[in-house]
DODOSE-301284 format. One line per 2 residues: their letters; for each residue x, y, z of N, C-alpha, C. Coordinates in steps of 0.001 Angstrom, whole numbers. Layout:
BEGIN
A> X Y Z X Y Z X Y Z | ...
END
This chain:
BEGIN
MT> 142838 32222 62869 141924 31841 61813 141134 33081 61391 | 141084 33355 60120 140354 34521 59637 138888 34165 59434
LG> 138062 35204 59367 136634 34968 59209 136329 34198 57931 | 137139 34353 56914 136908 33677 55657 137271 32207 55653
SS> 137858 31710 56714 138287 30318 56737 137095 29371 56669 | 137327 28207 56117 136241 27240 55946 135705 26738 57288
KK> 136556 26647 58292 136109 26198 59614 135092 27183 60190 | 135381 28471 60106 134444 29471 60628 133153 29482 59816
KQ> 133257 29290 58522 132050 29227 57700 131168 28061 58127 | 131785 26924 58436 131029 25760 58905 130350 26048 60238
VI> 131086 26696 61138 130538 27027 62455 129348 27973 62304 | 129481 28957 61448 128393 29914 61219 127188 29210 60604
LK> 127428 28339 59651 126340 27591 59023 125620 26713 60047 | 126371 26017 60885 125762 25173 61922 124905 26001 62873
SQ> 125343 27216 63154 124586 28059 64085 123207 28404 63525 | 123082 28440 62213 121784 28724 61603 120778 27606 61860
FG> 121287 26441 62276 120432 25301 62592 120378 25038 64097 | 120739 26047 64884 120603 25956 66327 121799 25414 67080
HY> 122899 25162 66397 124119 24671 67054 125011 25878 67365 | 124734 26520 68503 125357 27798 68824 126671 27699 69590
LE> 126892 26622 70319 128006 26580 71262 129357 26831 70598 | 129639 26123 69534 130944 26304 68877 131109 27735 68358
LV> 130039 28307 67846 130085 29686 67348 130444 30656 68463 | 129693 30604 69557 129887 31601 70609 131164 31367 71406
KT> 131722 30159 71328 133002 29890 71996 134188 30353 71158 | 134031 30393 69842 135187 30644 68980 135171 31975 68233
IN> 134002 32571 68055 133920 33802 67265 133257 34892 68105 | 133933 36020 68261 133356 37163 68969 132259 37795 68123
YD> 131264 38349 68801 130151 38983 68105 130623 40137 67225 | 131575 40918 67698 132079 42052 66914 132614 41602 65560
EL> 133260 40452 65535 133800 39931 64281 132669 39624 63296 | 131589 39046 63795 130439 38768 62930 129799 40068 62451
AQ> 129630 41004 63377 128990 42276 63035 129803 43037 61993 | 131127 43047 62154 131985 43744 61193 131906 43111 59810
AG> 131672 41806 59771 131554 41110 58493 130129 41176 57942 | 129218 41797 58691 127836 41918 58238 127039 40635 58354
IN> 127462 39740 59228 126778 38458 59409 125829 38569 60594 | 124555 38327 60329 123545 38360 61385 123084 36938 61675
IA> 123134 36563 62928 122668 35248 63351 121334 35446 64063 | 120323 34721 63628 119018 34771 64293 118994 33666 65344
FN> 119132 34057 66606 119178 33082 67691 117770 32698 68127 | 117546 31400 68278 116321 30898 68888 116574 30914 70388
FK> 115939 31827 71090 116252 32046 72499 116039 30788 73336 | 115063 29979 72967 114800 28744 73721 115917 27721 73544
GI> 116726 27874 72520 117826 26950 72271 119122 27336 72969 | 119058 28340 73825 120259 28827 74511 120272 28296 75937
ND> 121219 27404 76217 121358 26881 77580 122359 27735 78356 | 122622 27357 79614 123504 28157 80472 124915 28282 79908
EI> 125448 27192 79366 126807 27241 78820 126881 28169 77613 | 125930 28045 76731 125900 28923 75558 125767 30377 76005
AF> 124902 30617 76982 124711 31980 77492 126010 32540 78058 | 126762 31716 78779 128024 32174 79357 128970 32668 78264
YM> 129147 31865 77236 130061 32262 76162 129496 33413 75334 | 128183 33496 75238 127580 34644 74556 127906 35931 75312
VI> 127777 35884 76628 128040 37077 77436 129496 37498 77307 | 130424 36567 77467 131836 36972 77468 132362 37332 76083
HG> 131666 36905 75037 132136 37214 73685 131275 38261 72978 | 130506 39033 73741 129846 40207 73190 128499 40011 72534
YL> 127894 38845 72673 126634 38581 71981 125422 39259 72615 | 125587 39913 73757 124463 40679 74310 124015 41736 73309
AA> 124959 42232 72516 124646 43255 71517 123702 42737 70431 | 123575 41433 70312 122698 40853 69299 121226 40921 69700
FD> 120966 41291 70948 119597 41299 71462 119169 42720 71811 | 117986 43092 71352 117452 44418 71647 116734 44449 72992
SD> 116195 43333 73390 115381 43266 74597 116235 43218 75868 | 115973 44156 76779 116665 44135 78070 116341 42864 78839
RQ> 115124 42374 78691 114716 41142 79377 115556 39957 78883 | 115784 39877 77580 116605 38794 77045 118050 38919 77513
KE> 118577 40138 77529 119944 40347 78011 120061 39937 79472 | 119077 40324 80264 119076 39960 81682 119029 38444 81846
TL> 118194 37785 81061 118093 36326 81128 119418 35679 80757 | 120074 36180 79721 121377 35638 79334 122403 35809 80448
IR> 122416 36964 81085 123363 37205 82175 123081 36264 83335 | 121814 36071 83652 121459 35156 84746 121858 33719 84409
QA> 121594 33288 83177 121989 31942 82756 123508 31797 82794 | 124205 32794 82304 125668 32760 82290 126216 32696 83706
NN> 125616 33456 84597 126049 33438 85988 125820 32062 86599 | 124692 31458 86294 124402 30112 86777 125463 29124 86280
YR> 125843 29256 85021 126864 28363 84460 128200 28543 85172 | 128614 29772 85364 129926 29996 85969 129955 29593 87438
LN> 128814 29645 88123 128762 29210 89520 128819 27694 89651 | 128318 26982 88653 128218 25525 88724 129278 24780 87925
ND> 130174 25496 87274 131198 24866 86440 132527 25576 86637 | 133592 24857 86359 134914 25475 86394 135105 26275 85112
VT> 135378 27547 85267 135677 28387 84109 137077 28950 84299 | 137724 29276 83207 139080 29802 83298 139056 31178 83952
VE> 140168 31548 84514 140288 32861 85154 140023 33964 84132 | 140548 33791 82919 140348 34794 81873 138865 34939 81532
DL> 138169 33800 81406 136740 33852 81102 135958 34478 82254 | 136324 34139 83482 135655 34728 84644 135874 36236 84675
DQ> 137110 36665 84449 137405 38102 84427 136591 38816 83352 | 136507 38205 82182 135731 38801 81090 134250 38854 81456
FL> 133738 37788 82058 132340 37763 82492 132061 38900 83473 | 132915 39028 84476 132719 40072 85487 132778 41467 84866
EV> 133676 41654 83909 133792 42951 83237 132522 43278 82445 | 132019 42302 81708 130807 42526 80908 129608 42798 81812
VW> 129480 42007 82880 128353 42201 83795 128438 43569 84458 | 129646 43956 84837 129808 45273 85468 129418 46392 84502
DD> 129887 46305 83264 129551 47324 82269 128040 47390 82048 | 127403 46225 81945 125960 46180 81742 125227 46761 82948
YQ> 125705 46438 84138 125109 46966 85375 125162 48495 85392 | 126319 49054 85056 126453 50513 85051 125505 51155 84040
VR> 125404 50572 82862 124501 51100 81837 123063 51066 82342 | 122681 49963 82963 121312 49840 83485 121039 50860 84589
ME> 121998 51046 85475 121801 51986 86580 121707 53422 86069 | 122558 53777 85112 122521 55126 84555 121224 55369 83786
AS> 120785 54371 83032 119525 54506 82302 118360 54614 83273 | 118399 53823 84309 117340 53854 85316 117335 55182 86056
DS> 118522 55715 86356 118618 57023 87013 117975 58107 86159 | 118304 58126 84873 117763 59173 84011 116259 59005 83832
EN> 115767 57776 83775 114328 57546 83664 113622 57950 84950 | 114219 57620 86075 113596 57928 87363 113562 59420 87646
KS> 114503 60171 87104 114509 61615 87339 113310 62278 86670 | 112917 61763 85516 111781 62366 84834 110457 61770 85300
DN> 110487 60564 85842 109262 59905 86283 109614 58943 87408 | 109279 59304 88623 109640 58491 89782 108780 57252 89936
NI> 107958 56920 88971 107065 55792 89123 107360 54688 88111 | 108609 54482 87785 108960 53414 86859 109013 52113 87641
IA> 108146 51206 87289 108070 49931 87987 108250 48817 86961 | 109183 47932 87250 109376 46751 86416 108349 45705 86852
RH> 108452 44541 86330 107508 43474 86628 107387 43211 88130 | 108487 43188 88843 108476 42870 90273 109012 44009 91128
GN> 108994 45213 90636 109477 46345 91410 110437 47196 90608 | 111037 48142 91269 111978 49062 90656 113159 48294 90070
SQ> 113493 48583 88820 114562 47837 88147 115915 48033 88817 | 116156 49207 89396 117414 49417 90121 117507 48473 91309
KL> 116428 48357 92052 116429 47464 93212 116638 46013 92789 | 115993 45618 91696 116148 44247 91210 117595 43954 90833
WN> 118224 44876 90108 119605 44656 89688 120566 44725 90859 | 120324 45623 91795 121183 45678 92975 121068 44396 93786
HF> 119866 43868 93902 119668 42607 94618 120382 41464 93888 | 120201 41401 92569 120858 40351 91785 122372 40413 91940
MA> 122915 41607 91821 124372 41762 91931 124852 41373 93327 | 124164 41816 94351 124584 41538 95730 124484 40055 96058
EN> 123439 39408 95602 123202 38006 95947 123985 37027 95082 | 124207 37361 93823 124720 36375 92874 126125 36623 92355
IP> 126616 37835 92501 127949 38132 91977 128749 38838 93070 | 129129 38089 94095 129827 38701 95231 131175 39307 94858
EL> 131780 38842 93775 133066 39383 93347 132984 40875 93034 | 131800 41340 92693 131627 42747 92323 130991 43579 93431
EN> 130772 42994 94603 130051 43706 95658 130769 44968 96123 | 132062 44907 96379 132786 46109 96819 132747 47199 95748
KR> 132945 46799 94511 132903 47750 93402 131501 48359 93282 | 130481 47535 93456 129095 48006 93379 128807 49005 94497
QR> 129270 48705 95696 129051 49609 96829 129736 50963 96594 | 130963 50932 96062 131661 52185 95752 130899 52974 94685
YL> 130416 52267 93682 129653 52916 92615 128397 53570 93180 | 127660 52836 93993 126430 53380 94573 126722 54582 95463
SS> 127808 54513 96220 128193 55641 97080 128523 56877 96252 | 129171 56667 95127 129543 57802 94274 128327 58421 93588
QE> 127233 57668 93491 126023 58159 92835 125107 58918 93783 | 125368 58810 95084 124525 59498 96061 124854 60980 96064
W> 123857 61786 96346 124043 63230 96347 124437 63664 97674
END
């Protein structure tokens, strides 16, 4: 189905009224961005299922706030832990979370090198993300440990 199809137009229109699930399940964010379509998401209207499909279909890019991205990842993780998801969707979720984790760690490393006193709301953001990854996404634990080992001097 092409972006110009009437079905996709209906899905996009419905999303403007807070009906996000069909949009995020069927249309990748890149496709919307390439077409110049901006969706204004009401963050309170995003449940765990919507968050899961947002994460696997690239909608993290729609949010500037790291806090919102983190919340979406946590909601998505909650959904995948409590529901049966396809192997393909799980693989995509793990890939997106891993990529986001690496970006956060590299950004945190560069920030910490210039200022060793960067404290998030509840502590160092690296520690928070490492704890989240270790406790909630065991599938990536070995990969995370290898990554952390490679980052040590």
